[in-house]
C-alpha positions as CSV (number, residue, x, y, z in Angstrom):
1,M,-61.2,126.9,-39.9
2,A,-64.6,127.3,-41.5
3,H,-66.0,125.2,-44.3
4,G,-68.9,126.6,-46.1
5,H,-71.3,125.3,-48.6
6,A,-74.1,127.6,-49.9
7,H,-76.6,126.9,-52.5
8,G,-79.9,128.3,-53.7
9,H,-82.5,127.3,-56.1
10,G,-81.7,129.9,-58.7
11,H,-80.7,127.2,-61.1
12,A,-84.2,125.6,-60.9
13,H,-86.0,127.5,-63.5
14,P,-89.2,129.0,-62.1
15,D,-90.8,128.7,-65.6
16,A,-89.5,125.2,-66.4
17,D,-93.0,123.8,-66.4
18,A,-94.2,126.6,-68.8
19,D,-91.2,125.9,-71.1
20,R,-92.1,122.2,-71.2
21,R,-95.7,123.1,-72.1
22,L,-94.5,125.3,-74.9
23,L,-92.2,122.6,-76.2
24,L,-95.1,120.0,-76.1
25,V,-97.5,122.3,-78.0
26,S,-94.8,123.0,-80.6
27,L,-94.1,119.3,-81.0
28,V,-97.8,118.5,-81.5
29,L,-98.1,121.2,-84.1
30,F,-95.1,119.8,-86.0
31,I,-96.5,116.3,-85.9
32,V,-99.9,117.4,-87.1
33,F,-98.4,119.5,-89.9
34,T,-96.2,116.6,-91.0
35,A,-99.1,114.1,-91.0
36,V,-101.0,116.5,-93.3
37,E,-98.0,116.9,-95.6
38,V,-97.6,113.1,-95.8
39,T,-101.3,112.6,-96.6
40,V,-101.4,115.3,-99.2
41,G,-98.1,114.1,-100.7
42,I,-99.4,110.6,-101.1
43,V,-102.7,111.7,-102.6
44,A,-101.0,114.1,-105.0
45,S,-98.1,111.8,-105.7
46,S,-95.8,114.7,-104.8
47,L,-92.2,113.7,-103.9
48,A,-91.4,117.3,-103.0
49,L,-94.1,117.3,-100.3
50,L,-92.9,113.9,-98.9
51,A,-89.3,115.1,-98.9
52,D,-90.4,118.2,-97.0
53,A,-92.3,116.1,-94.5
54,G,-89.1,114.2,-93.8
55,H,-87.4,117.4,-93.2
56,M,-90.1,118.5,-90.7
57,L,-89.6,115.2,-88.9
58,T,-86.1,116.3,-88.0
59,D,-87.5,119.4,-86.3
60,A,-90.1,117.2,-84.5
61,A,-87.2,115.0,-83.3
62,A,-85.3,118.0,-82.1
63,L,-88.3,119.3,-80.1
64,A,-89.0,115.8,-78.7
65,L,-85.4,115.5,-77.6
66,A,-85.5,118.9,-76.0
67,L,-88.8,118.0,-74.2
68,I,-87.4,114.6,-72.9
69,A,-84.2,116.3,-71.7
70,S,-86.3,119.0,-69.9
71,W,-88.3,116.4,-68.1
72,A,-85.1,114.5,-67.2
73,A,-83.5,117.6,-65.8
74,A,-86.5,118.3,-63.6
75,R,-86.0,115.0,-61.7
76,P,-84.6,115.4,-58.2
77,A,-81.1,114.5,-57.3
78,G,-80.5,111.2,-55.5
79,G,-78.3,108.2,-55.1
80,R,-75.3,108.4,-57.5
81,W,-76.8,111.3,-59.3
82,T,-75.9,114.1,-56.9
83,F,-76.7,116.8,-59.4
84,G,-79.7,114.9,-60.7
85,F,-80.0,114.9,-64.5
86,A,-79.4,118.6,-65.0
87,R,-76.9,118.1,-67.8
88,A,-79.4,116.2,-69.8
89,E,-80.5,119.5,-71.3
90,V,-76.9,120.4,-72.2
91,L,-76.5,116.9,-73.9
92,A,-79.7,117.5,-75.9
93,A,-78.4,120.9,-77.0
94,Q,-75.1,119.3,-78.1
95,V,-77.0,116.7,-80.1
96,N,-79.1,119.4,-81.7
97,G,-75.9,121.4,-82.5
98,I,-74.4,118.4,-84.2
99,A,-77.6,117.8,-86.2
100,L,-77.6,121.4,-87.4
101,V,-73.9,121.2,-88.5
102,L,-74.6,117.9,-90.4
103,I,-77.7,119.4,-92.0
104,A,-75.7,122.5,-93.0
105,A,-73.1,120.3,-94.6
106,W,-75.6,118.2,-96.5
107,I,-77.5,121.3,-97.7
108,G,-74.3,123.0,-98.8
109,Y,-73.1,119.9,-100.7
110,E,-76.5,119.6,-102.5
111,A,-76.6,123.3,-103.3
112,V,-73.1,123.4,-104.8
113,R,-73.9,120.2,-106.8
114,R,-77.0,121.8,-108.2
115,L,-75.3,125.1,-109.0
116,V,-72.9,123.1,-111.2
117,D,-75.7,121.0,-112.7
118,P,-79.1,122.8,-112.0
119,L,-82.3,120.8,-112.0
120,E,-85.7,121.9,-113.2
121,V,-87.5,123.3,-110.1
122,D,-91.3,123.1,-110.0
123,A,-91.6,126.5,-108.5
124,A,-95.5,126.5,-108.7
125,L,-95.6,123.5,-106.4
126,V,-92.7,124.6,-104.2
127,L,-94.0,128.1,-103.4
128,P,-97.3,127.2,-101.6
129,V,-95.5,124.5,-99.6
130,A,-92.8,126.9,-98.6
131,L,-95.3,129.6,-97.6
132,A,-97.1,127.0,-95.5
133,G,-93.8,126.0,-93.9
134,V,-93.0,129.7,-93.1
135,A,-96.4,130.1,-91.4
136,M,-96.0,126.9,-89.4
137,N,-92.5,127.6,-88.3
138,L,-93.3,131.2,-87.4
139,V,-96.1,130.0,-85.1
140,V,-93.6,127.7,-83.3
141,V,-90.9,130.3,-83.2
142,T,-93.4,132.7,-81.5
143,L,-94.3,130.0,-79.0
144,L,-90.7,129.1,-78.2
145,G,-89.8,132.8,-78.1
146,R,-92.0,133.0,-75.0
147,A,-89.9,130.3,-73.3
148,Q,-86.8,131.1,-71.3
149,R,-83.9,130.8,-73.8
150,Q,-81.4,131.0,-70.8
151,S,-81.8,127.2,-71.0
152,L,-79.4,125.9,-73.6
153,N,-81.8,123.1,-74.3
154,V,-84.7,125.5,-75.2
155,R,-82.3,127.7,-77.1
156,G,-81.2,124.6,-79.2
157,A,-84.8,123.8,-80.1
158,Y,-85.5,127.5,-80.9
159,L,-82.5,127.7,-83.2
160,H,-83.5,124.5,-84.9
161,V,-87.0,125.9,-85.7
162,A,-85.8,129.4,-86.5
163,T,-83.3,128.0,-89.0
164,D,-86.1,126.0,-90.5
165,A,-88.3,129.1,-90.8
166,A,-85.5,130.9,-92.5
167,A,-85.1,127.9,-94.9
168,F,-88.7,128.0,-95.8
169,L,-88.6,131.8,-96.3
170,G,-85.6,131.5,-98.5
171,T,-87.2,128.7,-100.5
172,A,-90.4,130.8,-101.0
173,V,-88.4,133.8,-102.2
174,A,-86.4,131.7,-104.5
175,A,-89.5,129.9,-105.9
176,G,-91.2,133.3,-106.5
177,L,-88.1,134.6,-108.4
178,I,-87.9,131.4,-110.4
179,L,-91.5,131.8,-111.5
180,L,-90.6,135.3,-112.7
181,T,-87.2,134.7,-114.2
182,G,-87.0,130.9,-114.9
183,W,-83.5,130.9,-113.4
184,N,-83.3,127.6,-111.4
185,R,-80.0,128.4,-109.8
186,L,-81.7,130.8,-107.4
187,D,-83.0,127.7,-105.5
188,S,-79.4,126.7,-104.8
189,G,-78.4,130.2,-103.8
190,A,-81.1,130.3,-101.2
191,S,-80.0,126.9,-100.0
192,L,-76.4,128.1,-99.5
193,F,-77.8,131.0,-97.3
194,V,-79.8,128.5,-95.2
195,A,-76.7,126.3,-94.9
196,A,-74.7,129.2,-93.5
197,L,-77.4,130.0,-91.0
198,A,-77.6,126.3,-89.9
199,L,-73.8,126.1,-89.5
200,W,-73.7,129.3,-87.4
201,A,-76.6,128.1,-85.1
202,G,-75.0,124.6,-84.8
203,W,-71.6,125.9,-84.0
204,S,-72.9,128.3,-81.3
205,L,-74.7,125.4,-79.6
206,L,-71.6,123.2,-79.8
207,R,-69.3,125.9,-78.5
208,E,-71.5,126.7,-75.5
209,S,-72.4,123.0,-74.6
210,G,-68.7,122.1,-75.0
211,R,-67.7,124.8,-72.6
212,I,-70.1,123.4,-70.0
213,F,-69.0,119.8,-70.5
214,L,-65.3,120.8,-70.2
215,E,-66.3,122.8,-67.1
216,G,-65.1,126.2,-68.3
217,A,-66.1,129.3,-66.4
218,P,-69.1,131.2,-67.7
219,A,-68.3,134.3,-69.7
220,S,-70.1,136.4,-67.1
221,T,-67.8,135.2,-64.3
222,P,-64.1,135.4,-65.4
223,P,-62.0,133.7,-62.7
224,P,-59.5,136.6,-62.4
225,E,-62.2,139.1,-61.7
226,V,-63.9,136.8,-59.2
227,G,-60.6,135.9,-57.5
228,N,-59.7,139.6,-57.1
229,A,-63.1,140.4,-55.7
230,I,-62.6,137.7,-53.1
231,V,-59.2,138.9,-51.9
232,R,-60.3,142.6,-51.8
233,H,-62.8,141.7,-49.2
234,E,-61.9,142.9,-45.7
235,G,-59.9,140.4,-43.8
236,V,-58.9,138.1,-46.7
237,A,-55.2,137.5,-47.3
238,E,-55.2,135.1,-50.2
239,A,-57.5,132.9,-52.3
240,H,-56.4,129.9,-54.4
241,D,-57.7,126.6,-55.8
242,L,-60.5,128.7,-57.3
243,H,-62.8,126.8,-59.6
244,I,-65.8,128.1,-61.4
245,W,-67.9,126.0,-63.7
246,T,-71.5,125.5,-64.9
247,V,-73.6,122.5,-63.9
248,T,-76.2,123.3,-66.5
249,S,-77.6,126.5,-68.1
250,G,-78.2,129.1,-65.4
251,F,-76.5,127.0,-62.7
252,P,-73.0,128.3,-62.1
253,A,-70.9,126.8,-59.2
254,L,-67.8,127.9,-57.4
255,S,-65.3,126.4,-54.9
256,A,-62.2,128.1,-53.4
257,H,-59.7,127.9,-50.6
258,V,-59.6,131.3,-48.8
259,L,-57.0,132.4,-46.3
260,V,-57.9,135.2,-43.8
261,R,-55.7,137.3,-41.6
262,P,-55.0,136.2,-38.0
263,G,-57.8,137.1,-35.6
264,A,-60.4,137.4,-38.4
265,D,-63.8,135.7,-38.0
266,C,-63.7,132.9,-40.6
267,H,-67.4,132.2,-40.3
268,R,-68.5,135.8,-40.8
269,I,-66.1,136.3,-43.8
270,R,-67.4,133.1,-45.4
271,L,-71.0,134.3,-45.1
272,E,-70.1,137.8,-46.5
273,L,-68.2,136.2,-49.4
274,E,-71.1,134.0,-50.2
275,A,-73.5,137.0,-50.3
276,M,-71.0,139.0,-52.4
277,L,-70.7,136.1,-55.0
278,R,-74.4,135.7,-55.1
279,E,-75.2,139.4,-55.5
280,R,-72.3,140.5,-57.8
281,F,-71.8,137.4,-59.9
282,G,-75.0,135.5,-59.6
283,I,-73.3,132.4,-58.1
284,D,-75.7,130.7,-55.6
285,H,-73.8,127.4,-55.4
286,T,-70.5,128.0,-53.5
287,T,-68.2,125.8,-51.5
288,L,-65.6,127.8,-49.6
289,Q,-62.9,126.5,-47.3
290,V,-61.9,129.4,-45.1
291,E,-58.9,129.3,-42.7
292,H,-56.3,131.5,-41.1
293,V,-53.0,132.3,-42.7
294,G,-50.4,129.8,-41.6
295,A,-52.7,126.8,-41.8
296,K,-51.6,123.9,-43.9
297,R,-52.1,124.7,-47.6
298,G,-53.2,122.4,-50.4
299,L,-51.9,122.5,-53.9
300,A,-52.4,126.0,-55.3
301,I,-53.6,126.1,-58.9
302,E,-54.0,129.9,-59.1
303,R,-53.3,132.4,-56.3
304,Y,-55.0,135.7,-55.9
305,Q,-53.6,138.2,-53.4
306,P,-54.6,141.8,-52.6
307,R,-52.8,144.4,-54.8
């Protein structure tokens, strides 16, 4: 009988430090821009600017959460935390996903209410603020675009800011058209478009983070395909108790019970299977229990046999 446990450092992102620097620079830019908005809003007695500053704070909070989670995930494993805090990034992505869905619901509600009872929009004031917001968010989107969005955490921050950039762009277009036509409902129409984008971004984050928390197999490694690849290997008779899950973004893991034919070298086959899983499916973290046919079996959840 051979028990094998193989793992690599493929899940430890080589550019994690660079990603954290990009998140930090983006956060500082948001804080500075928000401080300027608050100052000008108070001096100009502009409620619109102050409200926009509050909206920018939600983006700053999303970036701060992503940065904290990234730092936590980089801490080494130890004690009770045998995987470290790797899933802190997934938790942050889920929080950002929930925030985007709630923001979408609020924007959608306000947009519908204003479609029914439109308010006078000061487009001359809204337009320059929206254009400044577009410029600011595009700078941050460009910065985060250089980060590795394989990380669900970074992707969550990116989607938050990208949605905000789209919101400002839609607001700017609507403000320009209102100046030309005087039709205030255009502002609500742009808001509904932004709500749809935020809902899509939030749902995609919740779906992916939920899959990880529920320990579903990654889309790139369907269990039937992996199981069949194992049993087609020379000397393998059967594989069962196959489990594939994701610890955190870019860190898939696998465990399985593999039965080999009488006389086969369990140790050699285990090493070959580990290499195959790493090269073909990108799974570095594998735990394989390999023994000969006829040995005592555990509870089989799913059996794969050569066909």
